[in-house]
C-alpha positions in Angstrom: -2.0 61.0 -54.6 -0.5 58.2 -56.6 -2.4 55.8 -58.9 -1.8 52.2 -59.8 -1.8 51.0 -63.4 -4.1 48.1 -63.7 -2.0 46.1 -66.1 1.5 46.0 -64.8 0.7 47.3 -61.2 3.1 50.2 -61.8 2.5 53.3 -59.7 2.3 56.8 -61.0 0.9 60.4 -60.7 3.0 61.8 -57.9 2.9 65.4 -57.4 6.3 67.3 -57.3 8.0 66.7 -53.9 5.4 64.0 -52.8 6.7 61.5 -50.2 7.2 58.0 -51.2 8.3 58.8 -54.9 11.6 57.2 -54.6 10.5 54.0 -52.9 7.6 53.5 -55.3 9.8 54.3 -58.3 12.4 52.0 -57.3 9.6 49.1 -57.1 8.3 50.2 -60.4 11.7 49.7 -62.0 12.4 46.3 -60.3 8.8 45.1 -61.5 9.7 46.2 -65.0 12.9 44.3 -64.8 11.3 41.2 -63.6 8.4 41.0 -66.2 9.3 42.7 -69.5 10.8 40.4 -71.8 9.9 37.4 -69.5 12.2 34.6 -69.8 12.2 31.9 -66.9 14.4 29.1 -66.1 11.8 26.7 -65.3 8.2 26.3 -64.3 8.7 22.7 -62.8 11.3 23.5 -60.0 9.3 23.1 -56.8 12.0 24.5 -54.4 14.1 27.7 -54.7 17.5 26.8 -55.9 20.3 26.7 -53.2 22.6 29.1 -55.1 20.5 31.4 -57.2 22.0 34.1 -59.4 20.8 37.7 -59.2 17.9 38.1 -61.8 17.0 34.2 -61.9 13.3 34.0 -62.7 11.2 30.9 -62.3 7.4 30.2 -62.7 6.4 28.7 -59.2 4.6 25.4 -59.8 1.9 24.0 -57.7 3.2 22.2 -54.6 6.3 24.5 -54.2 8.1 24.5 -50.9 10.3 26.6 -49.0 10.2 30.5 -49.8 8.2 29.6 -52.8 5.3 27.9 -50.9 1.7 29.2 -51.5 3.1 31.3 -54.8 1.7 29.0 -57.4 1.9 30.4 -60.9 3.6 33.6 -59.9 7.0 34.8 -61.2 9.6 34.5 -58.6 12.6 36.8 -59.2 16.0 36.9 -57.4 16.7 40.6 -56.5 19.1 42.0 -54.1 19.5 38.5 -52.6 15.8 37.9 -51.9 13.0 36.3 -53.8 10.4 38.7 -55.1 7.1 37.6 -56.4 4.8 38.9 -59.4 1.4 37.5 -59.9 0.7 37.3 -63.7 -2.2 38.7 -65.7 -3.9 37.3 -68.4 -1.9 37.5 -71.4 1.6 37.7 -70.1 4.1 35.6 -72.2 7.0 33.8 -70.9 9.8 32.0 -72.5 10.6 28.8 -70.5 14.1 28.0 -71.1 14.1 24.3 -69.7 11.3 23.5 -72.2 12.2 25.9 -75.1 8.5 26.8 -75.1 6.6 30.0 -75.1 3.9 30.0 -72.6 0.8 32.4 -72.1 -1.0 33.1 -68.8 -4.7 32.4 -69.2 -7.7 32.6 -66.8 -7.0 28.9 -66.0 -3.1 29.3 -65.4 -0.1 28.8 -67.7 -0.6 27.2 -71.0 1.3 24.1 -72.2 3.0 26.4 -74.4 4.3 26.2 -78.0 7.7 24.8 -79.0 10.1 27.6 -80.1 
């Protein structure tokens, strides 16, 4: 029976030939691609862009609309033509390109960040 890593939410521990390996491994790889070396375009864009590029990542701000509604502070990443979301854990770092700042996720939300 697979287990889930408490830090990144990755699934592991399949037995040889166990059903679900391929789908869970795909999810693991997409999650790693979304959050490792995290660099986001913006954290103030409140609506998903009309023509996003594959791999675009944003921190969803409070009051977001459309597909991002109700996803405050999550990482929205464009994968295979749809938005996927990842809830950050305390200690995650993100480079915010629009601000040229490095922000950290704290128990109270994303920090104001430090200039780079």
